[in-house]
C-alpha positions in Angstrom: -111.5 215.2 -12.9 -111.9 216.3 -8.8 -113.9 213.7 -6.7 -116.7 215.2 -4.0 -114.9 215.9 -1.0 -116.9 213.0 0.6 -115.7 210.5 -1.7 -112.1 211.4 -1.1 -112.5 211.1 2.6 -113.9 207.5 2.3 -110.8 206.6 0.0 -108.2 207.3 2.8 -109.6 204.8 5.3 -110.1 202.2 2.6 -106.6 202.4 1.7 -105.3 202.1 5.3 -107.3 199.0 5.7 -105.6 197.6 2.4 -102.1 198.2 3.7 -102.6 197.3 7.2 -101.4 193.6 6.4 -98.3 194.9 4.5 -97.4 197.0 7.2 -97.8 194.3 10.0 -95.8 191.7 8.1 -93.1 194.3 7.4 -92.8 195.2 11.1 -92.7 191.4 12.6 -95.1 190.5 15.3 -96.2 187.4 13.2 -96.9 183.8 14.7 -93.6 182.8 12.7 -91.1 185.2 14.3 -90.4 182.6 17.0 -90.9 179.2 15.5 -90.3 176.0 17.8 -86.8 175.0 18.1 -85.9 172.2 15.8 -86.3 168.3 17.5 -83.0 166.8 18.6 -81.4 164.9 16.0 -81.2 161.0 16.3 -77.2 159.9 16.7 -77.1 156.6 17.3 -79.8 153.7 16.2 -80.2 150.2 17.8 -81.7 147.6 15.7 -81.8 143.8 15.1 -82.9 141.1 18.0 -84.1 143.8 20.3 -87.3 144.3 21.7 -87.7 147.4 19.7 -85.7 149.5 17.3 -84.7 152.8 19.1 -82.8 155.6 18.2 -81.1 157.6 20.5 -80.1 161.4 20.8 -76.9 162.8 22.4 -78.6 164.1 25.4 -80.4 160.8 25.9 -76.8 158.8 25.9 -75.7 161.6 28.0 -78.2 161.0 30.6 -77.4 157.1 31.3 -75.1 156.3 34.0 -71.7 157.7 33.2 -68.4 156.2 33.4 -65.1 157.4 32.8 -62.0 155.0 31.7 -58.3 155.4 30.9 -57.4 153.3 27.5 -54.1 152.7 25.6 -53.7 151.2 22.1 -51.3 150.9 19.5 -52.1 152.9 16.0 -50.6 153.7 12.8 -48.9 157.1 14.6 -47.5 154.9 17.7 -49.2 154.5 21.1 -52.4 156.4 22.2 -53.6 156.7 25.6 -57.1 158.6 26.0 -59.5 159.2 28.7 -63.3 158.7 27.6 -66.4 159.4 29.5 -69.4 157.8 28.2 -72.4 155.1 28.8 -71.9 151.5 29.4 -72.3 149.7 25.8 -73.8 146.5 28.1 -76.1 148.9 29.9 -77.4 151.0 26.6 -78.3 147.4 24.8 -79.9 146.1 28.0 -82.0 149.2 28.2 -83.2 148.4 24.7 -83.8 145.0 25.7 -81.9 141.9 24.2 -84.5 139.4 22.8 -83.3 136.1 24.2 -85.4 132.6 24.6 -85.8 131.7 28.1 -86.0 128.1 27.2 -82.2 128.0 25.8 -79.5 128.2 28.2 -77.7 131.6 28.3 -79.3 132.2 25.2 -77.3 135.5 25.2 -74.0 133.9 24.7 -75.3 132.9 21.3 -75.6 136.9 20.3 -73.2 139.3 19.0 -73.8 143.1 18.4 -72.2 145.0 15.1 -71.0 148.6 16.1 -71.1 150.5 12.8 -69.4 153.8 12.0 -70.6 156.6 9.4 -68.2 155.3 6.9 -69.9 151.8 7.1 -66.5 150.5 9.3 -67.9 147.9 11.5 -66.5 145.9 14.4 -68.4 142.8 16.1 -68.0 142.2 20.0 -70.0 139.0 21.2 -72.6 139.5 24.1 -70.5 137.2 26.3 -67.3 139.4 26.4 -69.6 142.3 26.8 -71.7 141.0 29.8 -70.6 141.5 33.2 -71.3 137.9 34.2 -68.6 136.9 31.6 -66.0 138.5 29.6 -66.8 142.1 31.8 -64.8 144.0 29.3 -66.3 147.7 29.9 -67.0 148.6 26.5 -68.7 152.1 26.5 -70.0 154.2 23.9 -67.8 157.3 24.8 -69.1 160.8 23.9 -66.3 163.1 25.8 -62.7 163.0 26.0 -60.5 164.4 28.7 -57.6 166.3 27.5 -55.0 168.4 29.8 -57.7 167.9 32.6 -60.7 169.5 30.9 -63.7 167.1 29.3 -65.0 168.2 26.2 -67.2 166.6 23.4 -65.1 164.2 21.0 -63.9 165.7 18.3 -65.3 165.6 14.6 -62.8 163.0 14.0 -64.0 160.8 16.5 -67.6 161.8 17.3 -70.2 162.5 18.4 -69.9 158.8 19.7 -67.1 156.3 19.5 -67.0 152.7 20.7 -64.4 151.8 23.1 -62.8 148.4 23.5 -60.4 148.8 26.7 -57.6 145.9 27.0 -57.4 145.9 23.1 -53.6 145.6 21.7 -54.6 147.8 18.7 -57.3 150.5 18.4 -59.2 149.1 15.3 -62.4 148.0 17.5 -62.7 151.6 18.5 -65.1 152.5 16.0 -65.4 156.3 15.7 -68.5 158.5 14.5 -70.5 155.4 15.3 -74.4 155.6 14.3 -75.6 152.1 14.6 -75.5 149.2 16.7 -77.1 146.1 15.4 -78.1 142.8 17.7 -77.6 139.6 16.1 -78.2 135.6 16.6 -75.4 133.4 15.5 -76.5 131.2 12.5 -74.7 127.6 12.4 -75.0 124.7 10.2 -74.3 122.3 13.2 -77.3 119.8 14.6 -77.5 118.6 17.9 -76.3 115.2 18.3 -78.6 114.4 21.7 -75.3 115.0 24.1 -72.9 112.3 25.1 -69.1 112.2 25.5 -67.6 113.4 22.5 -64.1 112.1 20.8 -63.8 114.4 17.8 -64.8 117.9 16.7 -65.2 119.8 13.4 -63.3 123.1 12.3 -65.3 124.5 9.7 -67.1 127.6 7.9 -65.4 130.5 6.7 -61.8 128.6 6.1 -59.7 127.6 3.9 -58.7 124.0 5.6 -61.8 122.3 7.2 -60.6 119.8 9.7 -61.3 117.3 12.1 -59.4 116.8 15.6 -59.4 114.2 17.7 -57.3 113.7 21.0 -54.2 112.5 19.2 -54.7 115.6 16.9 -54.9 118.0 19.2 -51.7 116.5 21.4 -49.6 116.6 18.4 -49.8 120.4 18.6 -47.9 123.0 20.6 -49.3 122.6 24.2 -50.1 125.5 26.4 -51.8 125.6 29.9 -54.0 128.0 31.5 -54.8 128.1 35.5 -58.3 129.1 36.4 -58.6 129.1 40.2 -57.2 126.0 41.6 -57.3 124.0 38.1 -54.5 124.3 35.7 -55.7 123.1 32.2 -53.6 121.8 29.3 -54.6 122.1 25.6 -54.0 124.3 22.5 -54.1 128.0 21.8 -57.7 128.7 20.4 -56.9 131.5 18.5 -53.7 129.4 16.7 -56.1 126.4 16.0 -58.8 128.8 14.1 -55.7 130.9 12.4 -54.0 128.0 11.0 -57.2 126.8 9.3 -57.1 129.7 7.1 -60.0 132.5 7.7 -61.8 133.9 4.8 -61.3 137.4 5.1 -61.2 140.2 2.3 -58.1 142.3 1.7 -60.6 145.0 0.2 -62.2 145.6 3.3 -60.3 147.5 6.3 -60.0 145.1 9.1 -62.2 142.2 7.8 -61.7 140.1 10.5 -63.3 142.3 13.2 -66.8 141.2 11.4 -66.2 137.5 12.0 -67.4 135.3 15.0 -66.8 131.9 16.2 -69.6 129.2 17.1 -68.7 126.9 19.7 -71.0 124.0 19.8 -71.5 120.7 22.1 -73.0 117.6 21.6 -75.8 118.6 23.6 -76.6 121.8 21.3 -75.4 124.3 23.8 -73.5 126.8 21.7 -71.7 130.1 22.4 -70.2 132.9 20.4 -66.8 134.4 20.6 -65.6 137.2 18.1 -62.7 136.8 16.3 -61.5 139.8 17.6 -61.4 138.9 21.0 -59.2 135.7 20.1 -56.5 137.6 18.1 -53.2 138.7 19.2 -53.5 142.2 17.4 -56.9 143.1 19.7 -58.5 141.2 22.2 -55.6 138.8 22.7 -57.5 136.4 25.1 -55.5 133.4 26.3 -58.6 130.6 25.3 -57.5 127.6 24.8 -59.5 124.0 23.6 -58.2 122.1 26.7 -57.9 118.2 26.4 -56.8 117.7 30.0 -56.9 118.8 33.5 -54.7 119.1 36.5 -52.9 116.5 34.3 -55.4 113.9 33.7 -57.4 113.6 30.7 -60.8 115.0 30.8 -63.7 112.8 31.2 -67.6 113.4 31.5 -66.7 116.7 29.9 -65.6 115.2 26.6 -62.1 114.7 25.0 -62.0 118.5 24.2 -63.5 121.8 26.4 -63.5 125.5 25.7 -61.6 127.3 28.4 -61.9 131.0 28.8 -59.7 132.2 31.8 -60.6 135.5 31.8 -64.4 135.5 32.1 -66.2 135.6 35.5 -68.5 132.6 34.8 -67.9 129.5 32.8 -70.8 129.7 30.8 -68.4 130.1 27.7 -66.5 126.8 28.7 -68.6 124.6 26.1 -67.9 120.9 27.3 -68.2 118.0 25.0 -67.0 120.0 22.0 -68.3 118.9 18.6 -67.9 122.0 16.6 -65.9 125.3 15.9 -67.7 127.4 13.1 -65.7 130.4 11.8 -68.6 132.8 10.7 -68.6 136.6 8.6 -71.5 138.5 10.0 -74.0 139.4 7.2 -73.7 143.1 6.2 
């Protein structure tokens, strides 16, 4: 069958119109050829007792004021020394906003932060040991390391982020592949007694042997002295006291001790938190004591026993009229 010439002439343009979209698609030029770049991926979440839960990208952390620190610590393979660059952990937390109660004296000292890695390994830091006013340990969220004079991103084994713990004897609190920071508030079973001078205190909580101490019981233990300024305190090692009570750690959890904290409470309800890791000789090795004498004389208005934290810049964690030391494992 033969079509009229006019129909054949009409068919050719129509065929081109039908094929045109397919030709254009195969030749490129569509809107999808240059899709927008993917949004930066969050690498760290901050939650808990903060003003607002926040997620940070690596670039946002790198945009914070940076500092470089040289740290050394023991490990299973021997002594290690590293030069890390990162943002101050304290600065990062304060940028998010730590929730505190203005009506509670030094409320921030009753709080802690748990650093958790991608494998759920965790370590707890007391806010008091981080604060520049108190412990001022200089912990940072590191994102780069200097090796042979060249600074580069952390390796996949450690990064992209790692928490540092300057001054620690061993590296257990250097949480690698950091993905979460969770701020918590210490919970205690001890009620304030309205103040007043104390004659006993309890050691209780997650321990095998809860004990009540009076002056004679403290004096029967090995004595240590600590000099702070012009004052010399006599007392007992805080770590030795707590450790002797038998801390309830789990052998199935790697470095389970690093998730524990100690609440020290005074008779007026004033309380502060110390991480057990900052006390442990394996980690922070802080020389903190429960003092019962000052410059050779018994304590008076500060109660028969008082916490002394020699390394702190201010005395906010020197809990007077001590009524309780409570060991707690932070919830997971």
